[in-house]
BADREN-462103 format. One line per field, with one value per atom (N, C-alpha, C): residue number from 1; residue in three letters; atom name; x, y, z. Coordinates in steps of 0.2 Angstrom, whole numbers, plus 5000, padded with zeros to 4 digits. Example, Ala and Ser with C-alpha at 12.3 -4.5 7.8 and 13.67 -1.06 7.14 Angstrom:
k = [1 1 1 2 2 2]
r = [ALA ALA ALA SER SER SER]
a = [N CA C N CA C]
px = [5066 5062 5066 5064 5068 5064]
py = [4972 4978 4984 4989 4995 5000]
pz = [5039 5039 5039 5035 5036 5039]
This chain:
k = [1 1 1 2 2 2 3 3 3 4 4 4 5 5 5 6 6 6 7 7 7 8 8 8 9 9 9 10 10 10 11 11 11 12 12 12 13 13 13 14 14 14 15 15 15 16 16 16 17 17 17 18 18 18 19 19 19 20 20 20 21 21 21 22 22 22 23 23 23 24 24 24 25 25 25 26 26 26 27 27 27 28 28 28 29 29 29 30 30 30 31 31 31 32 32 32 33 33 33 34 34 34 35 35 35 36 36 36 37 37 37 38 38 38 39 39 39 40 40 40 41 41 41 42 42 42 43 43 43 44 44 44 45 45 45 46 46 46 47 47 47 48 48 48 49 49 49 50 50 50 51 51 51 52 52 52 53 53 53 54 54 54 55 55 55 56 56 56 57 57 57 58 58 58 59 59 59 60 60 60 61 61 61 62 62 62 63 63 63 64 64 64 65 65 65 66 66 66 67 67 67 68 68 68 69 69 69 70 70 70 71 71 71 72 72 72 73 73 73 74 74 74 75 75 75 76 76 76 77 77 77 78 78 78 79 79 79 80 80 80 81 81 81 82 82 82 83 83 83 84 84 84 85 85 85 86 86 86 87 87 87 88 88 88 89 89 89 90 90 90 91 91 91 92 92 92 93 93 93 94 94 94 95 95 95 96 96 96 97 97 97 98 98 98 99 99 99 100 100 100 101 101 101 102 102 102 103 103 103 104 104 104 105 105 105 106 106 106 107 107 107 108 108 108 109 109 109 110 110 110 111 111 111 112 112 112 113 113 113 114 114 114 115 115 115 116 116 116 117 117 117 118 118 118 119 119 119 120 120 120 121 121 121 122 122 122 123 123 123 124 124 124 125 125 125 126 126 126 127 127 127 128 128 128 129 129 129 130 130 130 131 131 131 132 132 132 133 133 133 134 134 134 135 135 135 136 136 136 137 137 137 138 138 138 139 139 139 140 140 140 141 141 141 142 142 142 143 143 143 144 144 144 145 145 145 146 146 146 147 147 147 148 148 148 149 149 149 150 150 150 151 151 151 152 152 152 153 153 153 154 154 154 155 155 155 156 156 156 157 157 157 158 158 158 159 159 159 160 160 160 161 161 161 162 162 162 163 163 163 164 164 164 165 165 165 166 166 166 167 167 167 168 168 168 169 169 169 170 170 170 171 171 171 172 172 172 173 173 173 174 174 174 175 175 175 176 176 176 177 177 177 178 178 178 179 179 179 180 180 180 181 181 181 182 182 182 183 183 183 184 184 184 185 185 185 186 186 186 187 187 187 188 188 188 189 189 189 190 190 190 191 191 191 192 192 192 193 193 193 194 194 194 195 195 195 196 196 196 197 197 197 198 198 198 199 199 199 200 200 200 201 201 201 202 202 202 203 203 203 204 204 204 205 205 205 206 206 206 207 207 207 208 208 208 209 209 209 210 210 210 211 211 211 212 212 212 213 213 213 214 214 214 215 215 215 216 216 216 217 217 217 218 218 218 219 219 219 220 220 220 221 221 221 222 222 222 223 223 223 224 224 224 225 225 225 226 226 226 227 227 227 228 228 228 229 229 229 230 230 230 231 231 231 232 232 232 233 233 233 234 234 234 235 235 235 236 236 236 237 237 237 238 238 238 239 239 239 240 240 240 241 241 241 242 242 242 243 243 243 244 244 244 245 245 245 246 246 246 247 247 247 248 248 248 249 249 249 250 250 250 251 251 251 252 252 252 253 253 253]
r = [MET MET MET ASP ASP ASP ARG ARG ARG GLU GLU GLU ILE ILE ILE ALA ALA ALA PHE PHE PHE GLY GLY GLY GLN GLN GLN ALA ALA ALA LEU LEU LEU GLU GLU GLU GLN GLN GLN ILE ILE ILE ARG ARG ARG GLN GLN GLN LYS LYS LYS GLY GLY GLY LYS LYS LYS GLU GLU GLU GLN GLN GLN ARG ARG ARG GLY GLY GLY VAL VAL VAL VAL VAL VAL THR THR THR GLU GLU GLU GLU GLU GLU GLU GLU GLU ILE ILE ILE ARG ARG ARG GLU GLU GLU ALA ALA ALA PHE PHE PHE ALA ALA ALA GLY GLY GLY PHE PHE PHE SER SER SER LEU LEU LEU ASP ASP ASP GLY GLY GLY PRO PRO PRO GLN GLN GLN TYR TYR TYR ARG ARG ARG MET MET MET ILE ILE ILE TYR TYR TYR GLU GLU GLU TYR TYR TYR LEU LEU LEU GLU GLU GLU LYS LYS LYS LYS LYS LYS GLY GLY GLY ILE ILE ILE GLY GLY GLY VAL VAL VAL GLY GLY GLY GLU GLU GLU PRO PRO PRO PRO PRO PRO ASP ASP ASP ARG ARG ARG ASP ASP ASP ALA ALA ALA ALA ALA ALA LEU LEU LEU ASP ASP ASP ASP ASP ASP ALA ALA ALA ASP ASP ASP LYS LYS LYS ALA ALA ALA TYR TYR TYR LEU LEU LEU ALA ALA ALA SER SER SER TYR TYR TYR LEU LEU LEU ARG ARG ARG GLU GLU GLU LEU LEU LEU GLY GLY GLY HIS HIS HIS LEU LEU LEU LYS LYS LYS ARG ARG ARG ALA ALA ALA GLY GLY GLY LYS LYS LYS ARG ARG ARG GLU GLU GLU LYS LYS LYS GLU GLU GLU ALA ALA ALA VAL VAL VAL ILE ILE ILE LEU LEU LEU SER SER SER VAL VAL VAL MET MET MET THR THR THR GLY GLY GLY ASP ASP ASP ARG ARG ARG ALA ALA ALA ALA ALA ALA GLY GLY GLY GLU GLU GLU ARG ARG ARG LEU LEU LEU ILE ILE ILE SER SER SER LEU LEU LEU PHE PHE PHE LEU LEU LEU PRO PRO PRO ASP ASP ASP VAL VAL VAL ALA ALA ALA ASP ASP ASP VAL VAL VAL ALA ALA ALA ARG ARG ARG LEU LEU LEU TYR TYR TYR ALA ALA ALA GLY GLY GLY GLN GLN GLN GLY GLY GLY ALA ALA ALA ALA ALA ALA ILE ILE ILE ALA ALA ALA ASP ASP ASP LEU LEU LEU ILE ILE ILE GLY GLY GLY GLU GLU GLU GLY GLY GLY ASN ASN ASN VAL VAL VAL ALA ALA ALA LEU LEU LEU VAL VAL VAL ILE ILE ILE GLY GLY GLY VAL VAL VAL GLU GLU GLU MET MET MET LEU LEU LEU HIS HIS HIS SER SER SER LEU LEU LEU GLY GLY GLY ALA ALA ALA GLU GLU GLU ARG ARG ARG ALA ALA ALA ALA ALA ALA GLN GLN GLN ALA ALA ALA GLU GLU GLU GLY GLY GLY MET MET MET LEU LEU LEU VAL VAL VAL ARG ARG ARG MET MET MET VAL VAL VAL MET MET MET ASP ASP ASP ALA ALA ALA MET MET MET GLU GLU GLU GLN GLN GLN CYS CYS CYS ILE ILE ILE ALA ALA ALA GLU GLU GLU ASP ASP ASP THR THR THR ARG ARG ARG SER SER SER GLY GLY GLY LYS LYS LYS ILE ILE ILE GLY GLY GLY ARG ARG ARG GLN GLN GLN ALA ALA ALA ALA ALA ALA GLN GLN GLN ARG ARG ARG VAL VAL VAL ASN ASN ASN LYS LYS LYS VAL VAL VAL SER SER SER ASP ASP ASP ALA ALA ALA ALA ALA ALA ARG ARG ARG ALA ALA ALA LEU LEU LEU SER SER SER LYS LYS LYS GLU GLU GLU LEU LEU LEU ARG ARG ARG ARG ARG ARG LYS LYS LYS VAL VAL VAL SER SER SER VAL VAL VAL GLY GLY GLY GLU GLU GLU LEU LEU LEU GLU GLU GLU GLN GLN GLN GLU GLU GLU SER SER SER GLY GLY GLY ILE ILE ILE SER SER SER ALA ALA ALA GLU GLU GLU GLU GLU GLU ILE ILE ILE ARG ARG ARG GLU GLU GLU ALA ALA ALA LEU LEU LEU ARG ARG ARG LEU LEU LEU SER SER SER GLY GLY GLY SER SER SER LYS LYS LYS ILE ILE ILE GLU GLU GLU GLU GLU GLU ILE ILE ILE GLU GLU GLU ASP ASP ASP THR THR THR ASP ASP ASP GLY GLY GLY ASN ASN ASN GLY GLY GLY GLU GLU GLU SER SER SER]
a = [N CA C N CA C N CA C N CA C N CA C N CA C N CA C N CA C N CA C N CA C N CA C N CA C N CA C N CA C N CA C N CA C N CA C N CA C N CA C N CA C N CA C N CA C N CA C N CA C N CA C N CA C N CA C N CA C N CA C N CA C N CA C N CA C N CA C N CA C N CA C N CA C N CA C N CA C N CA C N CA C N CA C N CA C N CA C N CA C N CA C N CA C N CA C N CA C N CA C N CA C N CA C N CA C N CA C N CA C N CA C N CA C N CA C N CA C N CA C N CA C N CA C N CA C N CA C N CA C N CA C N CA C N CA C N CA C N CA C N CA C N CA C N CA C N CA C N CA C N CA C N CA C N CA C N CA C N CA C N CA C N CA C N CA C N CA C N CA C N CA C N CA C N CA C N CA C N CA C N CA C N CA C N CA C N CA C N CA C N CA C N CA C N CA C N CA C N CA C N CA C N CA C N CA C N CA C N CA C N CA C N CA C N CA C N CA C N CA C N CA C N CA C N CA C N CA C N CA C N CA C N CA C N CA C N CA C N CA C N CA C N CA C N CA C N CA C N CA C N CA C N CA C N CA C N CA C N CA C N CA C N CA C N CA C N CA C N CA C N CA C N CA C N CA C N CA C N CA C N CA C N CA C N CA C N CA C N CA C N CA C N CA C N CA C N CA C N CA C N CA C N CA C N CA C N CA C N CA C N CA C N CA C N CA C N CA C N CA C N CA C N CA C N CA C N CA C N CA C N CA C N CA C N CA C N CA C N CA C N CA C N CA C N CA C N CA C N CA C N CA C N CA C N CA C N CA C N CA C N CA C N CA C N CA C N CA C N CA C N CA C N CA C N CA C N CA C N CA C N CA C N CA C N CA C N CA C N CA C N CA C N CA C N CA C N CA C N CA C N CA C N CA C N CA C N CA C N CA C N CA C N CA C N CA C N CA C N CA C N CA C N CA C N CA C N CA C N CA C N CA C N CA C N CA C N CA C N CA C N CA C N CA C N CA C N CA C N CA C N CA C N CA C N CA C N CA C N CA C N CA C N CA C N CA C N CA C N CA C N CA C N CA C N CA C N CA C N CA C N CA C N CA C N CA C N CA C N CA C N CA C N CA C N CA C N CA C N CA C N CA C N CA C N CA C N CA C]
px = [5005 5000 5004 5009 5014 5017 5019 5021 5016 5010 5006 5004 5005 5004 5010 5016 5022 5021 5019 5018 5013 5008 5003 5005 5010 5012 5018 5022 5026 5024 5017 5013 5010 5008 5006 5011 5016 5023 5026 5025 5027 5022 5016 5010 5010 5013 5013 5019 5025 5031 5028 5025 5022 5018 5014 5010 5015 5020 5025 5030 5030 5034 5029 5023 5018 5016 5015 5012 5017 5024 5028 5033 5034 5040 5044 5051 5056 5054 5056 5057 5062 5067 5071 5068 5065 5061 5057 5053 5048 5052 5058 5062 5066 5068 5070 5065 5058 5053 5051 5052 5050 5056 5062 5067 5067 5063 5064 5058 5056 5050 5051 5056 5059 5053 5051 5046 5048 5044 5045 5043 5043 5040 5033 5029 5022 5019 5022 5022 5023 5029 5030 5025 5023 5018 5012 5009 5004 5004 5010 5011 5011 5013 5014 5006 5003 4995 4991 4993 4990 4992 4998 5000 4997 4996 4993 4985 4982 4975 4974 4980 4980 4982 4983 4987 4994 4997 5005 5008 5012 5016 5022 5025 5031 5036 5042 5047 5044 5037 5035 5029 5026 5019 5013 5009 5004 5000 4997 4993 4988 4988 4984 4976 4976 4969 4966 4969 4966 4959 4959 4954 4948 4949 4943 4939 4932 4926 4925 4920 4919 4917 4913 4910 4917 4922 4927 4932 4932 4937 4934 4927 4925 4925 4923 4926 4933 4937 4944 4947 4944 4945 4944 4938 4935 4938 4939 4943 4950 4953 4961 4960 4955 4955 4954 4950 4950 4956 4960 4966 4971 4971 4974 4978 4976 4980 4986 4985 4991 4996 5003 5009 5011 5014 5017 5023 5022 5028 5034 5040 5046 5048 5051 5053 5055 5060 5063 5058 5053 5047 5043 5043 5037 5041 5048 5050 5051 5051 5052 5045 5041 5034 5031 5034 5033 5036 5042 5046 5043 5040 5037 5030 5026 5021 5023 5027 5030 5033 5035 5037 5032 5025 5019 5016 5019 5016 5009 5005 4997 4996 4999 4997 5000 5006 5009 5006 5001 4997 4992 4989 4985 4989 4994 5000 5001 5003 5004 4999 4992 4987 4986 4987 4985 4991 4997 5003 5001 4999 4997 4990 4986 4979 4981 4985 4987 4990 4994 4996 4989 4984 4979 4976 4974 4972 4976 4982 4987 4984 4986 4985 4978 4972 4966 4965 4970 4970 4972 4977 4981 4974 4971 4965 4959 4959 4952 4951 4944 4942 4942 4942 4942 4936 4931 4925 4922 4927 4925 4925 4920 4921 4927 4930 4937 4934 4929 4926 4927 4924 4923 4931 4935 4942 4945 4945 4948 4945 4940 4936 4939 4939 4941 4949 4953 4960 4961 4957 4957 4955 4951 4950 4955 4959 4964 4970 4971 4976 4976 4970 4969 4969 4968 4969 4976 4979 4986 4992 4989 4993 4992 4986 4984 4989 4990 4993 5002 5004 5010 5012 5007 5008 5011 5009 5011 5018 5020 5027 5033 5038 5044 5048 5051 5054 5058 5061 5067 5064 5057 5054 5051 5054 5051 5053 5058 5059 5054 5051 5046 5039 5038 5031 5028 5032 5028 5025 5030 5028 5021 5021 5015 5009 5009 5004 5001 5005 5004 5001 5004 5001 4994 4993 4986 4981 4983 4979 4977 4982 4980 4976 4978 4974 4967 4965 4958 4955 4958 4956 4954 4959 4958 4952 4950 4945 4938 4939 4933 4932 4936 4935 4932 4935 4932 4925 4923 4916 4911 4914 4909 4908 4913 4914 4909 4910 4906 4898 4896 4890 4887 4891 4889 4888 4891 4891 4883 4883 4877 4871 4871 4866 4864 4869 4869 4866 4868 4866 4858 4856 4848 4844 4847 4844 4843 4849 4849 4843 4842 4837 4830 4829 4823 4821 4825 4825 4824 4827 4826 4818 4816 4809 4804 4805 4801 4800 4807 4806 4801 4803 4798 4791 4790 4782 4779 4784 4781 4779 4783 4782 4776 4775 4770 4763 4763 4756 4755 4759 4758 4754 4756 4754 4747 4745 4740 4735 4737 4733 4730 4734 4732 4738 4736 4742 4742 4749 4751 4752 4751 4752 4760 4762 4769 4769 4764 4764 4766 4761 4761 4768 4770 4777 4782 4782 4787 4786 4780 4780 4782 4780 4782 4788 4792 4799 4804 4802 4807 4811 4809 4812 4809 4811 4808 4804 4799 4794 4798 4804 4807 4811 4813 4817 4812 4806 4801 4798 4797 4796 4802 4808 4814 4814 4813 4811 4806 4801 4796 4797 4800 4803 4807 4813 4818 4815 4810 4807 4802 4800 4794 4787 4787 4781 4778 4783 4782 4783 4782 4782 4774 4772 4765 4761 4766 4763 4762 4764 4763 4757 4753 4747 4751 4751 4753 4746 4745 4738 4738 4743 4743 4746 4749 4752 4760 4764 4770 4775 4774 4777 4776 4770 4768 4761 4760 4757 4752]
py = [4994 5000 5007 5007 5012 5014 5008 5009 5012 5010 5013 5020 5022 5029 5033 5030 5034 5034 5029 5030 5035 5035 5041 5048 5048 5054 5057 5052 5053 5055 5052 5054 5061 5062 5070 5074 5073 5077 5079 5074 5074 5078 5077 5081 5089 5090 5096 5100 5096 5098 5100 5096 5098 5104 5105 5111 5117 5117 5122 5124 5118 5118 5121 5122 5124 5117 5111 5107 5102 5101 5096 5095 5088 5085 5081 5080 5075 5068 5064 5056 5056 5058 5059 5062 5067 5069 5064 5060 5056 5049 5047 5041 5042 5049 5050 5052 5053 5054 5047 5042 5035 5030 5033 5029 5023 5024 5019 5014 5013 5009 5003 5002 4997 4996 5001 5000 4998 4994 4992 4997 4994 4999 4999 4995 4995 5001 4999 5004 5011 5013 5019 5022 5018 5020 5022 5018 5019 5027 5029 5035 5041 5039 5043 5045 5039 5041 5044 5043 5047 5055 5056 5063 5065 5062 5064 5067 5063 5064 5071 5072 5077 5084 5083 5089 5090 5085 5085 5082 5083 5080 5078 5073 5070 5071 5076 5078 5083 5085 5090 5092 5098 5100 5096 5094 5090 5095 5092 5095 5099 5106 5108 5111 5109 5109 5102 5098 5091 5090 5092 5091 5096 5101 5106 5104 5105 5104 5110 5110 5115 5121 5120 5126 5130 5126 5128 5132 5129 5131 5138 5138 5146 5151 5148 5153 5156 5152 5153 5157 5155 5160 5166 5168 5174 5178 5175 5178 5180 5176 5177 5183 5184 5189 5195 5195 5201 5203 5197 5200 5202 5202 5203 5209 5214 5221 5220 5214 5214 5210 5213 5209 5205 5199 5195 5198 5198 5201 5195 5198 5193 5193 5188 5188 5193 5197 5203 5209 5209 5214 5213 5206 5204 5205 5203 5205 5212 5215 5223 5226 5223 5226 5223 5216 5213 5217 5219 5222 5230 5234 5238 5238 5232 5230 5230 5226 5225 5229 5235 5241 5247 5245 5250 5253 5251 5255 5252 5255 5252 5251 5257 5257 5251 5248 5243 5237 5237 5230 5229 5233 5233 5232 5234 5232 5224 5223 5215 5210 5212 5208 5208 5213 5213 5208 5209 5204 5197 5195 5188 5186 5190 5187 5181 5183 5178 5172 5171 5166 5162 5165 5162 5158 5160 5156 5151 5152 5145 5140 5142 5138 5134 5138 5134 5130 5130 5125 5118 5119 5114 5109 5111 5109 5107 5108 5107 5099 5098 5091 5088 5092 5088 5089 5092 5093 5099 5105 5112 5115 5119 5123 5128 5129 5133 5141 5142 5149 5150 5144 5144 5144 5140 5139 5146 5149 5157 5162 5161 5166 5165 5159 5157 5159 5158 5159 5166 5171 5178 5182 5178 5181 5179 5172 5171 5176 5177 5182 5189 5191 5199 5198 5192 5192 5192 5186 5186 5193 5197 5202 5207 5208 5212 5210 5203 5200 5202 5203 5205 5212 5216 5223 5221 5216 5215 5211 5208 5204 5209 5207 5211 5210 5215 5215 5209 5207 5201 5194 5195 5189 5188 5193 5195 5189 5185 5179 5174 5174 5168 5171 5177 5180 5177 5177 5173 5166 5162 5156 5155 5160 5160 5161 5167 5169 5163 5160 5153 5148 5146 5142 5144 5150 5152 5151 5152 5152 5145 5140 5134 5131 5133 5130 5132 5138 5140 5136 5134 5131 5124 5120 5114 5114 5119 5119 5120 5124 5125 5117 5113 5106 5101 5103 5098 5100 5107 5108 5106 5108 5105 5098 5094 5086 5085 5087 5086 5087 5094 5094 5089 5088 5082 5076 5074 5067 5068 5073 5074 5074 5076 5076 5069 5065 5058 5054 5055 5051 5053 5059 5061 5057 5058 5054 5046 5043 5036 5035 5039 5038 5038 5044 5044 5038 5037 5031 5024 5023 5017 5017 5022 5022 5022 5026 5027 5019 5016 5009 5004 5006 5000 5002 5008 5010 5009 5010 5008 5000 4996 4989 4987 4989 4987 4991 4997 4999 4995 4993 4988 4982 4979 4974 4974 4980 4982 4985 4988 4992 4998 5000 5008 5011 5017 5020 5017 5018 5014 5020 5017 5022 5022 5027 5026 5020 5018 5012 5006 5005 4999 4998 5004 5003 5001 5004 5003 4995 4993 4986 4981 4982 4977 4977 4983 4984 4984 4986 4986 4992 4998 5004 5008 5011 5015 5020 5022 5027 5034 5035 5041 5041 5036 5036 5037 5035 5036 5043 5046 5053 5057 5055 5060 5060 5054 5053 5057 5057 5061 5070 5071 5078 5080 5076 5077 5078 5074 5073 5079 5083 5087 5084 5078 5075 5071 5070 5068 5060 5058 5050 5048 5048 5048 5041 5035 5029 5029 5035 5035 5040 5038 5042 5047 5054 5060 5063 5061 5064 5071 5074 5081 5085 5082 5087 5089 5086 5090 5084 5078 5072 5068 5070 5066 5062 5056 5052 5050]
pz = [5000 5000 5000 5003 5004 4997 4994 4986 4982 4983 4979 4981 4988 4988 4986 4986 4984 4976 4973 4965 4964 4967 4966 4966 4972 4974 4968 4966 4961 4955 4953 4946 4947 4953 4954 4953 4956 4956 4949 4945 4937 4934 4935 4932 4934 4940 4942 4939 4938 4934 4926 4924 4916 4917 4921 4923 4922 4927 4927 4922 4917 4911 4905 4906 4901 4897 4899 4896 4894 4896 4894 4899 4898 4902 4898 4901 4896 4899 4894 4896 4902 4902 4907 4914 4913 4920 4923 4919 4921 4923 4920 4923 4929 4930 4937 4943 4940 4945 4949 4944 4944 4946 4947 4947 4953 4957 4962 4963 4956 4955 4950 4947 4943 4938 4934 4929 4923 4919 4912 4907 4900 4895 4897 4896 4896 4903 4907 4913 4913 4909 4906 4902 4897 4892 4896 4900 4904 4908 4910 4912 4909 4901 4895 4894 4894 4892 4897 4903 4909 4909 4906 4906 4900 4895 4889 4889 4894 4896 4900 4904 4908 4903 4898 4893 4894 4897 4897 4892 4887 4882 4885 4882 4883 4878 4878 4875 4871 4870 4867 4868 4867 4870 4866 4869 4866 4860 4856 4850 4854 4855 4859 4855 4850 4847 4845 4847 4844 4848 4855 4859 4858 4853 4853 4848 4851 4847 4842 4838 4833 4837 4842 4845 4850 4853 4856 4851 4845 4840 4837 4836 4834 4839 4846 4852 4851 4852 4852 4846 4840 4835 4836 4838 4839 4844 4849 4856 4853 4850 4849 4843 4839 4834 4839 4844 4849 4852 4853 4856 4851 4845 4838 4840 4843 4844 4849 4853 4858 4855 4856 4853 4859 4857 4861 4864 4871 4874 4875 4874 4876 4884 4885 4892 4896 4893 4896 4897 4892 4893 4898 4900 4904 4912 4912 4918 4921 4916 4917 4919 4917 4919 4925 4927 4932 4938 4938 4942 4944 4938 4939 4944 4942 4945 4954 4954 4962 4966 4961 4966 4966 4965 4968 4961 4954 4949 4946 4948 4947 4939 4935 4929 4926 4928 4926 4927 4931 4932 4927 4924 4918 4912 4912 4905 4906 4912 4914 4912 4913 4913 4904 4901 4894 4890 4893 4891 4893 4897 4900 4896 4893 4890 4885 4880 4876 4879 4884 4887 4892 4893 4896 4891 4885 4880 4878 4879 4877 4882 4888 4892 4893 4892 4892 4884 4880 4876 4878 4883 4886 4890 4893 4896 4893 4886 4883 4881 4882 4882 4887 4893 4899 4904 4900 4904 4905 4902 4903 4896 4895 4887 4888 4883 4882 4885 4883 4885 4893 4896 4904 4906 4903 4905 4905 4899 4898 4904 4904 4909 4916 4918 4925 4925 4920 4919 4920 4916 4916 4924 4926 4934 4938 4937 4941 4940 4934 4932 4935 4935 4938 4945 4949 4956 4957 4953 4954 4953 4948 4947 4953 4956 4961 4967 4968 4973 4972 4966 4965 4969 4970 4972 4980 4983 4990 4991 4985 4986 4985 4987 4988 4980 4978 4973 4971 4977 4975 4973 4974 4971 4965 4961 4954 4949 4950 4946 4947 4953 4954 4952 4950 4949 4943 4936 4931 4932 4935 4937 4942 4947 4951 4947 4943 4939 4935 4931 4927 4930 4937 4941 4944 4945 4948 4943 4935 4930 4929 4930 4928 4934 4940 4946 4945 4942 4941 4936 4931 4925 4928 4932 4934 4940 4943 4948 4944 4938 4934 4931 4929 4926 4932 4937 4942 4945 4945 4947 4941 4934 4929 4929 4930 4931 4936 4942 4947 4946 4943 4941 4937 4931 4926 4930 4934 4938 4943 4946 4950 4945 4939 4933 4932 4931 4928 4933 4939 4945 4946 4945 4945 4940 4934 4929 4930 4933 4934 4939 4944 4949 4946 4942 4939 4935 4930 4926 4929 4935 4939 4941 4945 4946 4941 4935 4930 4927 4926 4923 4928 4934 4939 4938 4938 4937 4931 4926 4919 4920 4921 4921 4926 4932 4937 4933 4931 4928 4921 4918 4911 4915 4921 4923 4927 4930 4933 4928 4923 4918 4921 4925 4928 4932 4933 4937 4943 4946 4952 4958 4964 4970 4973 4976 4978 4983 4987 4991 4988 4983 4978 4974 4973 4969 4973 4979 4985 4986 4988 4989 4984 4977 4971 4969 4970 4967 4972 4979 4983 4983 4979 4980 4985 4989 4995 4994 4998 4995 4995 5000 5000 4993 4990 4984 4978 4977 4973 4974 4980 4980 4977 4978 4977 4968 4965 4958 4955 4958 4957 4957 4962 4962 4957 4957 4952 4944 4943 4936 4936 4940 4941 4940 4943 4944 4937 4933 4926 4924 4930 4929 4928 4923 4921 4925 4924 4927 4935 4939 4946 4947 4952 4953 4958 4957 4960 4963 4969 4971 4972 4975 4977 4971 4968 4962 4963 4969 4970 4972 4970 4972 4978 4981 4987 4985 4987 4985 4991]
């Protein structure tokens, strides 16, 4: 069990390294991270596949547009056109603006945000296809960027070299949170649909057998589904399970 925990920790560490390196790690970095596990070729391929699903390429960045659907592609193209007037900044320019922000120049903060907007779009492409629309990813990333730039005002100038990495990590963390929340919402939605379908199928079968609508009590007795679960399914469906006699119109029979 300890080995499994250590393996999971190593996997998370290499994923985090990939995040910090804009979506790419080397084979050497992977083998170094898992040096103590005596892995074979197929096991390393499983690690590569896991990283690929997380938007991390091995040796080179993943194809950032492969996971985009048509709606995402259209939104991204439109968004990038809006940013077309912004020139990509070089590393030195970013460092200079970051230093100005950290020494108290508020106007430099707005400039820094504009310099990083194209980067946020690039990062969003790394997370495409993982459960959230690229419009949502960019939106959450931009909010994190604004918050991060504001935080720079309170950091000492001696930490300027760490500032860009901090901003990128904040953007990535915000996008991962967005994906997690969307995935959770989708899971809850699927679970609700499954509960409704379970009750609906049982009600349909009993109604067909009796040739009439059935009560909650009858369905509970014949199907083994609790009255509470049946009433919850009625509530979730808006009392639209037609085979169940809903005497008061709000899911209570």
